[in-house]
C-alpha positions in Angstrom: 14.2 -29.7 -13.2 14.2 -26.1 -12.1 15.7 -25.6 -8.7 15.2 -23.0 -5.9 18.7 -21.8 -6.6 17.9 -21.0 -10.2 14.6 -19.2 -9.3 16.2 -17.1 -6.7 19.7 -16.4 -7.8 21.1 -17.7 -11.1 18.2 -17.2 -13.7 18.6 -13.9 -15.7 15.3 -12.6 -14.4 16.5 -13.1 -10.7 19.8 -11.4 -11.4 18.1 -8.4 -13.0 15.8 -8.1 -10.0 18.6 -8.2 -7.4 20.7 -5.8 -9.4 17.7 -3.4 -10.0 16.7 -3.5 -6.3 17.8 -1.0 -3.6 20.4 -3.7 -2.6 22.2 -3.4 -6.0 23.3 -7.0 -5.4 25.3 -8.6 -8.3 24.9 -12.4 -8.3 28.4 -14.0 -8.9 28.6 -15.2 -12.4 31.6 -17.5 -12.2 30.1 -20.0 -9.8 26.7 -21.9 -9.5 25.2 -19.8 -6.6 23.4 -21.6 -3.8 20.8 -19.9 -1.7 21.7 -22.2 1.3 25.4 -21.2 1.3 24.5 -17.6 0.8 22.4 -17.7 4.0 24.9 -19.7 5.9 27.6 -17.2 5.2 25.3 -14.2 6.0 27.2 -13.4 9.3 30.4 -12.9 7.4 29.1 -9.9 5.5 30.2 -6.6 7.0 27.3 -4.2 8.0 27.4 -0.8 9.9 25.4 -2.2 12.7 23.1 -5.1 13.7 19.9 -3.4 12.8 21.0 -2.7 9.2 22.1 -6.4 9.0 18.7 -7.5 10.1 16.8 -5.2 7.9 18.9 -6.1 4.8 18.4 -9.8 5.5 14.6 -9.1 5.8 14.6 -7.3 2.5 16.4 -10.1 0.8 13.8 -12.6 2.1 10.9 -10.5 0.8 12.7 -10.3 -2.6 12.9 -14.1 -2.6 9.3 -14.4 -1.7 8.2 -12.1 -4.6 10.5 -13.9 -7.0 8.6 -17.0 -6.0 5.2 -15.3 -6.5 6.3 -14.0 -9.9 7.4 -17.5 -11.0 4.1 -19.1 -9.9 2.2 -16.2 -11.6 4.1 -17.0 -14.8 3.5 -20.7 -14.7 -0.1 -20.9 -13.4 -1.7 -17.5 -14.4 0.4 -16.6 -17.6 1.1 -13.3 -15.9 4.4 -11.6 -16.6 6.2 -9.5 -14.0 9.2 -7.3 -14.7 12.2 -7.3 -12.5 11.5 -3.8 -11.3 7.9 -4.7 -10.3 9.3 -7.7 -8.3 11.9 -5.4 -6.5 9.3 -2.6 -5.9 6.7 -5.1 -4.5 9.3 -6.6 -2.2 10.4 -3.1 -1.0 6.8 -2.0 -0.3 6.0 -5.3 1.6 9.3 -4.8 3.6 8.4 -1.3 4.6 4.9 -2.2 5.5 6.2 -5.1 7.7 8.5 -2.5 9.4 5.6 -0.1 10.0 3.3 -2.8 11.3 5.9 -3.9 13.9 6.3 -0.4 15.1 9.7 0.8 13.7 10.8 2.8 10.8 13.1 1.0 8.4 16.5 2.2 7.6 17.1 3.3 4.0 19.3 0.8 2.2 20.9 3.7 0.2 22.1 5.7 3.2 23.1 5.4 6.8 20.3 7.8 8.2 16.9 6.6 9.5 14.1 7.9 7.3 10.6 8.3 8.7 7.5 8.5 6.5 6.4 12.2 6.2 2.7 12.8 5.5 2.3 15.2 2.5 0.3 18.5 3.0 -1.4 18.0 -0.4 -2.4 15.0 -2.7 0.5 13.6 -4.8 0.2 11.0 -7.6 1.2 7.3 -6.7 4.1 5.6 -8.0 4.1 3.9 -11.4 2.0 0.7 -11.3 0.4 1.7 -8.0 -3.1 2.8 -7.3 -3.8 5.4 -4.6 -7.1 5.0 -2.8 -8.2 8.0 -0.5 -10.9 7.2 2.0 -12.9 9.4 4.3 -16.2 9.4 6.4 -18.6 12.2 7.3 -21.2 12.4 10.0 -24.2 14.7 10.6 -25.1 14.7 14.3 -28.4 16.5 13.5 -29.8 13.8 11.2 -27.6 10.9 12.7 -26.7 10.1 9.1 -23.2 9.0 8.0 -21.4 8.9 4.6 -18.5 7.3 3.2 -16.2 8.6 0.4 -13.6 6.7 -1.7 -11.7 7.7 -4.7 -9.0 5.7 -6.5 -6.4 7.2 -8.9 -3.5 5.7 -10.8 0.0 7.3 -11.4 -1.3 8.9 -14.6 -3.7 10.8 -12.3 -6.7 9.1 -14.0 -9.7 8.2 -11.9 -10.1 4.5 -11.4 -13.4 4.8 -9.3 -15.1 7.3 -7.1 -17.7 6.2 -4.7 -20.2 8.0 -2.2 -22.0 5.6 0.1 -24.6 6.3 2.8 -23.9 4.5 6.1 -25.0 4.3 9.7 -22.5 4.3 12.4 -22.4 5.4 16.1 -18.9 6.9 16.2 -16.6 8.5 13.5 -13.9 6.0 14.1 -16.2 3.3 12.9 -17.1 5.4 9.8 -13.4 5.9 8.8 -12.8 2.1 9.2 -15.9 1.4 7.1 -14.6 3.8 4.4 -11.3 1.9 4.1 -13.2 -1.4 3.9 -15.3 0.1 1.2 -12.2 1.1 -0.8 -10.7 -2.5 -0.3 -13.9 -4.0 -1.7 -14.1 -1.8 -4.8 -10.3 -2.2 -5.4 -10.7 -6.0 -5.4 -13.6 -5.7 -7.8 -11.5 -3.5 -10.1 -8.6 -6.1 -10.0 -6.2 -3.8 -8.2 -3.3 -5.6 -6.7 -0.8 -2.8 -5.8 -2.8 -0.4 -3.5 -1.9 2.5 -1.3 -4.6 3.5 1.1 -4.6 7.1 2.6 -7.0 8.5 5.2 -7.1 11.4 7.7 -7.9 9.5 11.0 -4.7 8.8 12.8 -6.3 6.6 15.4 -7.3 4.0 12.8 -3.7 3.3 11.7 -2.8 2.9 15.5 -5.6 0.3 15.8 -4.4 -1.5 12.6 -0.8 -1.6 13.9 -1.6 -2.6 17.4 -4.9 -4.5 17.5 -4.4 -5.3 21.2 -5.3 -1.6 21.9 -8.6 -1.0 23.5 -11.0 0.0 20.9 -14.8 0.0 20.4 -16.2 -3.5 19.5 -17.8 -2.2 16.2 -14.4 -0.7 15.2 -12.7 -3.8 16.0 -14.9 -6.0 13.7 -14.2 -3.7 10.7 -10.5 -3.5 11.4 -10.3 -7.3 11.6 -11.9 -7.4 8.1 -9.3 -4.9 6.7 -6.3 -6.7 8.3 -7.4 -10.1 7.0 -7.7 -8.8 3.3 -5.3 -11.0 1.3 -6.4 -10.1 -2.3 -3.4 -7.7 -2.9 0.1 -8.3 -3.8 1.1 -5.0 -2.2 -1.3 -3.1 0.2 -0.1 -0.2 2.4 -1.9 2.2 4.7 -1.0 5.8 5.5 -2.2 8.6 7.6 -2.4 11.9 5.8 -3.7 15.4 6.8 -7.3 16.6 5.7 -5.9 19.0 3.2 -4.5 16.0 1.1 -7.8 14.2 1.4 -10.3 16.8 0.2 -11.9 14.8 -2.6 -12.6 11.7 -0.5 -14.1 14.1 2.2 -16.3 15.8 -0.5 -17.5 12.4 -1.7 -18.3 11.4 1.9 -20.3 14.7 2.4 -22.3 14.0 -0.7 -23.3 10.6 0.7 -25.1 12.3 3.6 -28.0 13.2 1.3 -28.1 9.9 -0.5 -30.1 6.7 0.0 -28.0 4.4 -2.1 -24.4 4.0 -3.1 -23.3 6.0 -6.1 -20.3 5.5 -8.4 -19.3 8.9 -10.0 -17.9 9.0 -13.5 -14.9 11.3 -14.0 -16.7 13.8 -16.1 -19.2 14.8 -13.4 -19.0 18.7 -13.3 -18.2 19.0 -9.6 -15.8 16.1 -9.4 -13.6 16.6 -12.4 -12.3 20.1 -11.4 -11.5 18.8 -7.9 -9.4 16.0 -9.4 -7.6 18.3 -11.8 -6.8 20.9 -9.0 -5.5 18.1 -6.7 -3.2 16.8 -9.5 -1.9 20.2 -10.3 -1.5 21.5 -6.8 1.8 19.5 -6.4 3.4 22.0 -8.9 2.2 25.1 -7.0 3.3 24.2 -3.5 
């Protein structure tokens, strides 16, 4: 019978995951490691300060959780994870947890605090990750709104691009609707490792602190977004408008539409924008 100790520590897959993670932990080979004893002796490990101790323990627990997910996926879904995929998923979930609780996590590879810096231009996502840029546009003269979403993989290839007309009273609602639209299409495409980016800073504040006073219509949409459980990894980031130009163009296109439109990559006006966005990182 397979034990928790084997799944989390002693099996070769777990050992490779721990060693390949940012923790670079080497599971002792001479003994039969026990997860219970490891946690009981945690206080004996020397750390620079209490915060690093707490964050390291948190990352270890996320790693155990994703080792458990990987094992269940293998048994019940015949899906194979690699050790690096497990460690990356655990790290992303750990960082998302830190951001959601209002603090910036400390890098496990250095003693300095690192804060996420929004890029000034679009950059490709990490390997195995899909980046979904979202935006909303509103025309006060016609009282029409539009949503724009584009998803791209690390190869810079387009996964999907959507323009969708919408009706909303305030721009904040439109921005939240654009994120929800991106979530829905990502789920339809089977995307499980997603990074959502948008240029409305107030939305990320609402998502982090739902106790804040916000319009009721925004609150309903934010509630839908936060409750989404279809992803293994799902992170949300604020970026400046310059890094979100394609999503904005898609949203502007939607202002003159009556139905939602999925754009193929070879559309003349869209393809050059994607190419320029992918290449601009080399010219900054």
